[in-house]
N, C-alpha and C positions, 0 to 999 in steps of 0.2 A: 523655713517650712519643713515640717517633719516628713521624712520619706519612709516608705515601706521597705524594710530590709529585703535585699535580694536573697532568695533561698534557692539554691540550685538543687534540682532533682535528678539524680543519676542512679541508675540501677547498678548495684555492686555485687549482687549474688549470682553472677552469670554461671559459675561452675555448678552450683546447686540446681539452678533452673535447667541447665544442660542435662544434668543427670536425670532430673524428673522427666524432661522431654524424651530422653532416650528410653527410660523404663516405661513410661506411660504410653508412649506411641506404639511401642512394640507389644506392650501388654494388652492394649485395646485391639490391635490389628491381628496379631498371630492367633490368639485363642478364638477371636471372632471368625477368622477364616477357617480354622479347624472345626469349630462347631457348625458353621454353615456347610462345610464340606461333608461332615459326618451326617448332617441332617438330610443330605441328598442320597445317603447310602444305607442308613440304618433306620430302624423304626422304634427305638427305645430311648427315652430320655436318659435313663441311668447310664447307658453306654457313652452318651455324649458327655454327661457330667463327669464320669470317671476319667475318660480320655482328656477332657478339658482340664480337670484338676491336676492330672499328671503332667500335662504340658505346662501349666502355670508354675508348678513346683520346679520342674526341670528348667523352664525358661528363666525363672527368677534367679535360680542358682547360677546358671550359665551367664546371664546378663550381669549379675552382681560380680561374679568372678572376672568377667571381662573389664568391668569398670575398675576393679581393684588392680588388675594387672596394668591397665592403661595409666592409672594414677602413679603406680610404682615406677613404671617406665619413664614417665615425665620427671619424677623426682630424681631418678638415677641419671637421666640425661642432663638435668640441671647441674648436679654435682660434678659430672664428668666435664661439662663445658666450663664450669667455674674453675676446676683444677687446671684445665688447659689454659685458661686465661692467666692464671697465676704463673704458670710456666712461661708463657709468652712474654709477660712484662719483665721477667727476669732474663730471658734469653735474647729477645729482640725488642728492647724497650723503645728504640727510636721509631720502629714501625708502629708500635702500639700507641705511642704519643701522637704520631701523625694520624692514626685512625680516630683518636679522640678529637683532634682538630678538625678532621673531615666531617665528623658528625656535627660539631658545633657550627661549621660553615653552612650547613643546610638550613640553619635557623636564621640566616641573614645577618650574623654578627660581623662587625668589622674585624679586620685581621688583628688589630691590637687587642680587642676584646677576646678574640679566639685564643690568642696566645696566653693572655692573662688567666682565663678560665681553665685552659688546658693545664697550665702549670699548677694551678690550685688543685685540680682534680688529681693529677698525677703525683702530687706530693704525698699522698697517702695510698698505700697499696690496696686496702680494702675498698676505699672510695673509688679508686681507679677501676678495679675489677667489677664493682657493682655497676659503675657507669657503662662499662663495656657489655656486661651481661644484659642490661636493660635496653641500651640505645643502639648497640651494634647488633646483638643477637636477638633482641626482642624477647628475652626470657626474664621472668620474675620468679623468685623463690617460692615453690609451692608449699602449701600448708602440710606439715609433717603428718597430720591426721587425715589428709585428703583421701588416701586410698581406702581406709575403712569407712569413712563417711560416704564416699562415692559408691562403694559396693552396697552399703545398706540402703542408700537413697534409691539407687537403680532397682534393687531387688524389691523393695517395698512398693515402688511406683509400678513395677511390672505386675505384682500381685493385685494391687488396687485396680489397675486397668484390666487385667485378665479376668477378674471376677464379674465385671460388668456384662460381657456377652454371655456368661454362663448362668447368671442369676435367674433369668426367665425360665430356664429348663428345670429348675428346682420346683417351680410352681405350676408349670404347664401340664395339661393332661395328655397332650400329644406332641410329637416332634414338630409338627407344623405350627402349633401354637407357640412352642418354645422358640422356633426359628423366627416367627413373626415378632415376638416380643424382643428377641435378641437383636434383630435388625433395627427395630425402632429405638430401643434403649441405647444400643451401641452407636448408631449414627448420631443420636442426640448428644451422647457423651463425647464423641469425636468432634462434633461442632463446638461444644462448650470448651473442650480441651484445646482445640485449635485456636479458638478466639482468645482464650487466656494466654496461650503461648504467644500469640501474635501481639497481645498488649505488652508483653515483657520484651519481646525480641524484635519486633518490627513496628512500622507505623501503619500497617494495613491489617488489623486483626480479623476483619471479616474475610479478606482474601485468604488468610492463613486458615481460618475455620473451614472454608469451603474446600481448600486444597486437602486438608486433613480428612474431611468426610469423603472426598473423591478417592483418595488413596486407600483408605480403609474399606470403603464400599467395593472398590475394584478388586481388592484382594479376596474379599469374601465371595464375591460373585464368581471369580475365577475358580476358587476352591469348590464352590457348590456345583458349578457346571462340570468340572472335571470329575467330581465324585458321581454325579448323575450319569455322565457318559460312560465311566468305567463300570458303574453298577448296572 
């Protein structure tokens, strides 16, 4: 009897999704809060647009640079740890062999199998170090192009998110109309973004959507209230 082949579905682009989430969530929230805050203090759309665009430009550069430095730090950390492992298997091989065996024992292997697999792994230095990096330290070699891609992804995501709350002010006749349009458009965007993020990263996309809307709405409300109070 023919059987339908089993096809596993796993999401493997977690790093890119993380960068998009970082950039988009801040891009939607920070300019939204800024525009809402300014709407409570000024009476001209062009001032809000100018300040908003300046914030989006500065924010995208800062966020992109942050992503670049974080990725570079991860790569440098990996290289340093790998070099340390090479030194340890030369200086204290007995201890490192025992660490390999300890990792294998956690998988329920018999002692005979543990020693056989340990000897096989430790017969090759590179294989030995790769095993320790992944199973002892939980580190995998990062993509050498990761830093640049991360910076670009975060920056572009921030710009895309940041333009959402500013767009209504380009077409509104008054600040109040711009604020209303910004609130509606941004909350909708936050809901859609939160839902899509939840589909990729959790099993509760609607909960993720409402949490994202709540955080963004709370930030904008606080900024508007403070601006009104100070004004």
